[in-house]
C-alpha positions as CSV (number, residue, x, y, z in Angstrom):
1,M,-0.1,0.2,0.1
2,P,1.6,3.0,-1.1
3,Q,1.9,5.9,1.6
4,S,0.8,8.5,-0.8
5,I,-2.7,6.7,-1.4
6,A,-3.2,5.7,2.6
7,L,-2.8,9.5,2.8
8,W,-5.0,10.5,0.4
9,D,-7.9,8.2,1.3
10,L,-7.6,9.5,4.7
11,G,-7.5,13.0,3.8
12,L,-10.7,12.2,1.3
13,A,-12.4,10.7,4.1
14,F,-12.1,13.9,6.6
15,G,-12.4,16.2,3.9
16,V,-15.5,15.4,2.9
17,S,-16.9,14.6,6.4
18,F,-15.7,17.9,7.8
19,L,-16.8,20.2,4.6
20,I,-20.3,18.5,4.6
21,C,-20.9,18.8,8.4
22,G,-19.3,22.6,8.2
23,F,-21.9,23.6,5.9
24,L,-24.6,22.1,7.8
25,I,-23.4,24.4,10.6
26,L,-23.0,27.5,8.5
27,S,-26.4,27.0,6.8
28,R,-28.0,26.3,9.9
29,S,-30.5,29.3,9.7
30,W,-32.1,27.5,6.6
31,H,-33.0,23.8,8.1
32,L,-32.7,24.4,12.0
33,K,-36.3,24.1,11.8
34,L,-36.4,20.6,10.4
35,T,-32.8,19.4,11.9
36,M,-33.5,20.4,15.6
37,R,-36.8,19.0,17.3
38,R,-38.5,21.8,19.6
39,D,-38.4,19.5,22.6
40,D,-34.9,18.4,21.9
41,G,-33.8,20.6,25.2
42,R,-36.7,19.2,27.3
43,A,-35.8,15.6,27.1
44,V,-34.8,13.4,29.9
45,Q,-31.3,12.7,28.7
46,A,-30.8,16.0,27.3
47,A,-27.1,17.5,27.9
48,H,-27.5,20.7,25.8
49,S,-29.7,23.6,25.8
50,Q,-28.9,25.3,22.4
51,P,-31.0,24.9,19.2
52,T,-28.4,22.5,17.4
53,P,-28.7,20.7,14.1
54,R,-28.5,17.1,14.7
55,V,-27.7,15.6,11.1
56,G,-24.2,15.3,11.5
57,G,-24.1,11.8,10.8
58,V,-25.2,13.2,6.9
59,G,-21.6,14.3,6.8
60,I,-20.3,11.0,8.4
61,V,-21.9,8.5,6.0
62,A,-21.3,10.5,3.1
63,A,-17.6,10.4,3.7
64,C,-17.5,6.5,4.4
65,I,-19.5,5.8,1.3
66,V,-16.9,8.0,-0.9
67,S,-14.2,6.2,0.7
68,L,-15.3,2.7,0.7
69,I,-16.2,2.8,-2.8
70,G,-12.4,4.4,-3.6
71,L,-10.8,1.8,-1.9
72,G,-13.1,-1.0,-3.5
73,V,-12.0,0.8,-6.8
74,E,-8.3,0.8,-5.6
75,R,-7.7,-2.5,-4.3
76,T,-8.7,-5.8,-5.1
77,D,-8.7,-7.2,-1.5
78,A,-10.8,-4.3,0.0
79,V,-14.5,-4.7,1.6
80,T,-16.6,-4.9,-1.3
81,P,-18.5,-1.6,-2.1
82,L,-21.7,-3.1,-2.5
83,F,-21.3,-3.1,1.5
84,V,-22.9,0.6,1.5
85,L,-26.1,-0.5,0.7
86,S,-26.5,-2.2,4.0
87,L,-25.8,1.6,5.5
88,M,-29.3,2.6,4.1
89,P,-31.7,0.9,6.3
90,V,-30.5,1.8,9.4
91,F,-29.2,5.4,8.3
92,L,-32.7,6.5,7.1
93,A,-34.5,5.3,10.2
94,G,-32.1,7.4,12.4
95,L,-32.4,10.1,9.7
96,L,-36.3,10.1,10.1
97,E,-36.0,10.2,13.6
98,D,-33.5,13.3,13.8
99,L,-36.0,14.8,11.7
100,G,-38.7,14.6,13.7
101,F,-40.9,11.8,12.7
102,R,-40.9,9.8,15.8
103,V,-39.2,6.2,14.7
104,R,-39.6,4.2,17.8
105,P,-36.8,2.5,19.4
106,R,-37.9,-0.7,18.1
107,E,-38.2,0.4,14.5
108,R,-35.0,1.6,14.5
109,L,-33.6,-1.7,16.1
110,F,-35.2,-3.3,13.5
111,A,-33.7,-1.0,10.7
112,A,-30.2,-2.2,12.4
113,A,-30.9,-6.0,11.9
114,L,-32.2,-5.4,8.3
115,S,-28.9,-3.3,7.6
116,S,-26.9,-6.3,8.8
117,A,-29.1,-8.8,7.2
118,V,-28.2,-6.6,3.8
119,A,-24.7,-6.8,5.1
120,V,-24.8,-10.5,5.4
121,A,-26.4,-11.4,2.2
122,V,-23.7,-9.3,0.7
123,L,-20.7,-10.3,2.3
124,Q,-21.6,-13.8,2.8
125,M,-19.9,-13.2,6.4
126,W,-21.2,-13.5,10.0
127,V,-19.6,-14.3,13.4
128,P,-17.7,-17.3,12.7
129,R,-16.8,-18.3,16.6
130,A,-17.3,-17.1,20.3
131,D,-14.3,-18.9,21.9
132,V,-16.9,-20.6,24.2
133,P,-17.2,-24.1,24.4
134,G,-20.7,-25.1,23.0
135,I,-21.4,-21.9,21.5
136,D,-18.8,-22.2,19.2
137,W,-20.4,-25.6,17.9
138,L,-23.9,-23.9,17.9
139,L,-22.0,-21.4,15.5
140,N,-21.2,-24.2,13.1
141,F,-25.0,-24.2,12.4
142,T,-25.5,-21.2,9.7
143,P,-29.1,-19.9,10.8
144,L,-28.0,-19.8,14.3
145,A,-24.8,-18.0,13.5
146,V,-26.6,-15.6,11.1
147,T,-29.0,-14.8,13.9
148,F,-26.6,-14.3,16.8
149,T,-24.9,-12.1,14.0
150,L,-27.9,-10.0,13.5
151,F,-28.5,-9.7,17.4
152,A,-24.7,-8.8,18.3
153,T,-24.5,-6.4,15.5
154,S,-27.6,-4.5,16.3
155,G,-26.6,-4.1,19.7
156,I,-23.5,-2.2,18.9
157,C,-25.9,0.1,16.8
158,N,-27.9,0.7,19.7
159,A,-24.8,1.0,22.1
160,F,-23.2,4.1,20.0
161,N,-26.5,5.6,20.3
162,L,-26.7,5.4,23.9
163,I,-23.0,6.8,24.4
164,D,-24.0,9.9,22.5
165,G,-24.3,11.6,25.3
166,L,-21.7,14.3,25.5
167,N,-19.8,16.5,23.0
168,G,-17.3,14.2,21.1
169,L,-18.2,11.3,23.4
170,A,-19.3,8.7,20.5
171,S,-17.1,10.0,18.0
172,A,-14.2,9.9,20.0
173,T,-15.3,6.5,21.2
174,A,-15.7,5.3,17.4
175,I,-12.3,6.8,16.5
176,I,-10.7,4.8,19.6
177,V,-12.3,1.5,18.3
178,A,-11.4,2.3,14.7
179,S,-7.9,2.3,15.4
180,C,-7.9,-0.1,17.6
181,L,-9.7,-2.6,14.9
182,A,-6.8,-1.2,12.4
183,A,-4.4,-2.2,14.8
184,V,-5.5,-5.7,15.1
185,A,-5.7,-6.2,11.5
186,F,-2.3,-4.8,11.0
187,Q,-0.6,-7.1,13.1
188,A,-2.3,-10.1,11.6
189,G,-1.4,-8.7,8.3
190,D,-4.2,-7.7,6.8
191,I,-3.2,-4.3,5.9
192,S,-6.6,-3.6,3.6
193,L,-8.7,-3.9,6.6
194,A,-6.2,-2.0,8.6
195,E,-6.8,0.9,5.8
196,T,-10.2,0.4,5.9
197,A,-10.6,1.0,9.6
198,M,-8.3,4.2,9.4
199,V,-10.3,5.9,6.4
200,L,-13.7,5.2,8.9
201,S,-11.6,6.9,11.8
202,A,-10.7,10.0,9.4
203,A,-14.4,10.2,8.5
204,F,-15.4,10.2,12.2
205,A,-12.7,13.0,13.1
206,G,-14.0,15.0,10.5
207,F,-17.1,15.6,12.2
208,L,-15.6,15.5,15.9
209,V,-13.3,18.5,15.4
210,L,-17.1,20.5,14.7
211,N,-18.9,18.8,17.6
212,F,-16.0,18.8,20.4
213,P,-15.8,21.0,22.6
214,L,-18.4,23.4,21.6
215,G,-21.0,20.9,20.2
216,K,-21.8,23.1,17.0
217,I,-23.6,19.9,15.5
218,F,-24.8,16.6,16.9
219,L,-24.6,13.2,15.3
220,G,-28.1,12.7,15.4
221,D,-29.4,9.0,15.4
222,A,-28.4,8.7,12.0
223,G,-24.7,9.4,12.7
224,A,-24.6,7.1,15.9
225,Y,-26.4,4.1,14.5
226,T,-24.6,3.9,11.1
227,I,-21.3,4.4,13.1
228,G,-22.3,1.1,15.1
229,H,-23.1,-0.8,12.2
230,L,-19.7,0.1,10.3
231,L,-17.9,-0.9,13.0
232,S,-19.6,-4.0,14.5
233,W,-19.4,-5.4,10.5
234,L,-15.4,-3.9,10.3
235,A,-15.0,-6.5,13.4
236,V,-17.3,-9.3,11.9
237,I,-14.6,-9.3,8.8
238,I,-11.6,-9.1,10.7
239,M,-12.6,-12.3,12.4
240,V,-13.7,-14.1,9.4
241,R,-10.7,-13.1,7.4
242,V,-8.2,-13.6,10.5
243,P,-9.0,-16.8,12.3
244,D,-6.6,-16.0,15.1
245,V,-8.3,-12.9,16.5
246,T,-10.4,-13.7,19.2
247,P,-13.7,-12.7,19.8
248,W,-13.1,-11.4,23.4
249,A,-10.7,-8.9,22.3
250,I,-12.8,-7.5,19.9
251,I,-15.3,-7.0,23.2
252,L,-12.6,-5.7,25.0
253,I,-12.0,-2.8,22.2
254,F,-15.6,-2.5,21.9
255,F,-16.1,-2.3,25.8
256,W,-17.0,1.4,27.1
257,P,-20.2,1.2,24.6
258,V,-21.1,-2.6,25.6
259,A,-20.6,-2.2,29.3
260,D,-22.8,1.4,29.1
261,T,-25.6,-0.3,27.5
262,L,-25.3,-3.7,29.4
263,L,-25.7,-1.7,32.9
264,A,-28.5,0.7,31.4
265,I,-30.5,-2.5,30.7
266,Y,-29.7,-3.9,34.0
267,R,-30.5,-0.8,36.1
268,R,-33.8,-0.3,34.2
269,R,-35.0,-3.7,34.8
270,V,-34.0,-3.7,38.3
271,G,-36.3,-0.6,38.3
272,G,-39.0,-1.7,36.8
273,R,-39.0,0.1,34.0
274,P,-38.9,-0.9,30.2
275,A,-35.3,-1.9,28.7
276,G,-35.5,1.0,26.1
277,A,-36.7,4.1,28.6
278,P,-34.3,7.0,28.9
279,D,-33.0,7.9,32.0
280,R,-30.2,9.9,33.6
281,L,-28.0,7.7,34.9
282,H,-25.5,6.7,32.4
283,F,-21.8,6.9,32.9
284,H,-21.2,10.0,31.2
285,Q,-24.5,11.8,32.7
286,L,-23.3,10.7,36.3
287,V,-19.8,12.3,35.7
288,M,-21.0,15.4,33.9
289,R,-24.2,15.9,36.6
290,G,-21.4,15.1,39.2
291,L,-19.1,18.0,38.3
292,E,-21.9,20.3,37.9
293,I,-23.3,19.5,41.7
294,T,-19.6,19.0,43.1
295,L,-17.3,21.2,41.3
296,L,-18.5,23.7,38.6
297,G,-22.3,24.4,39.5
298,R,-25.6,23.7,37.3
299,R,-25.2,26.8,35.0
300,R,-21.7,25.6,33.9
301,R,-22.9,22.9,31.4
302,Q,-20.9,24.0,28.3
303,L,-17.7,23.7,30.7
304,A,-18.8,20.3,32.5
305,N,-20.3,18.5,29.1
306,P,-17.0,18.1,27.4
307,L,-14.7,18.0,30.5
308,A,-16.9,15.0,31.0
309,T,-15.9,13.6,27.9
310,L,-12.2,14.3,28.5
311,I,-12.7,12.6,31.9
312,I,-14.4,9.4,30.4
313,L,-12.2,8.6,27.2
314,P,-9.3,7.3,29.2
315,L,-11.3,4.9,30.6
316,A,-12.6,4.2,27.3
317,I,-9.1,3.5,25.7
318,M,-7.4,1.4,28.6
319,P,-9.6,-2.2,27.6
320,A,-9.2,-1.0,23.9
321,L,-5.8,-1.1,24.3
322,A,-5.8,-4.3,25.9
323,G,-7.7,-5.8,23.3
324,V,-5.1,-4.7,20.7
325,A,-2.2,-6.1,23.0
326,L,-4.4,-9.8,23.5
327,W,-5.9,-10.1,19.8
328,D,-5.0,-13.5,19.8
329,K,-4.8,-15.0,23.3
330,P,-8.1,-16.0,24.3
331,F,-8.1,-16.8,27.8
332,A,-5.8,-13.5,28.7
333,A,-8.3,-11.0,26.8
334,F,-11.3,-13.0,28.6
335,L,-9.3,-12.4,32.2
336,A,-8.7,-8.5,31.0
337,L,-12.4,-8.2,30.0
338,S,-13.7,-9.4,33.7
339,A,-11.0,-7.2,35.0
340,S,-12.6,-4.1,33.1
341,A,-16.0,-5.2,33.9
342,A,-15.0,-5.3,37.3
343,A,-13.4,-2.1,37.4
344,F,-16.3,-0.1,35.5
345,S,-19.1,-1.7,37.7
346,L,-17.1,-0.5,41.0
347,T,-16.2,2.8,39.8
348,Y,-19.9,3.7,39.0
349,A,-20.7,2.3,42.1
350,L,-18.3,4.4,43.9
351,A,-19.0,7.4,41.9
352,L,-23.0,7.4,42.8
353,R,-22.0,6.9,46.5
354,V,-19.7,9.8,46.4
355,S,-21.9,12.0,44.8
356,C,-24.6,11.2,47.2
357,R,-22.1,11.9,50.2
358,R,-21.6,15.5,49.2
359,G,-25.0,15.9,50.4
360,R,-26.9,15.4,47.4
361,N,-29.9,12.6,46.4
362,L,-28.7,12.1,43.0
363,L,-31.5,10.7,41.8
364,A,-33.7,13.1,43.1
365,A,-31.3,16.0,41.2
366,F,-31.6,14.1,38.0
367,G,-35.5,14.3,37.8
368,S,-38.0,11.6,36.6
369,Y,-37.8,8.7,34.3
370,E,-40.4,9.6,32.3
371,P,-39.9,8.4,28.9
372,S,-39.3,10.8,26.6
373,Y,-38.2,11.3,22.9
374,S,-34.3,11.9,22.6
375,S,-32.3,15.0,22.4
376,G,-29.6,15.8,19.7
377,H,-27.4,13.4,22.3
378,R,-28.9,10.3,22.9
379,A,-29.1,8.5,26.4
């Protein structure tokens, strides 16, 4: 792979994403009534108060489509350009929600599963193994393997949607995941997949520089769900093309969105609420509100929001780096995943306890749990 071609591909992905998102920001007076819902700032999980276009996913998706098609033309071993067809169901469902057409969470999850079904049909790939005795045997049966793949990849789509709650958090996490997948592919000798992952990272970066720290534009559902689809399928492709990659390392790389989502499901089930009901107790919300309550004051949201992202990102990077280091060591990766899960749970519990000891009832401070349509940031 000539270095000039790699740099050109990275520059193209970054430039298309940046220019389209920049245009959407500069032209917001033309389209803000359509691209920012009136109830955004009042949503239970809102992390902002200013009217902001929530269609940053348009720029990211355009950049990814252009780049993936370009890579497919340049390299015979690249992911087939037909893969971009699989983006359409989940992207369009998310975009309709972003534009105020009230696409229910189950409908968006169905769209994510439909996108994954298209990917299965186009790529003829699915999760090949789990490195778990018994489950690996079941995955030898194609219908079960495909069903598991649809469930897992749709879950990752939803996970990125759930962590999109602070300026830069979802897109920076996506860059971490894409870069770590690139590192795994490079170590395994699959340079084409490594380049694909870095191109996706560049597309996400083109949005990130406009979203962080001031939140001039948001990902929206279209962006968050599509990022989850792209990255989850890149992981599937790596596992298929590189038999030595352990799924435990892949989970480590995706640890932060997966852990936050599983905790949210557990928290809501224990509280007797539907798993899809919004609340204000995601890890990122806890950090942001804790900063406001204990240090900055409630009127410093514009500072607390990006500062919370900076606090969380090192926590997201550490398990991902462990996944890179242990990419072909199943047992060690499993132990690292177990340690990461324990640390995540203990840190979350400690943060809740410390916040309450500051003389505030955090649950009361965060308000009710009534279902509400999401803000520009999902939660």
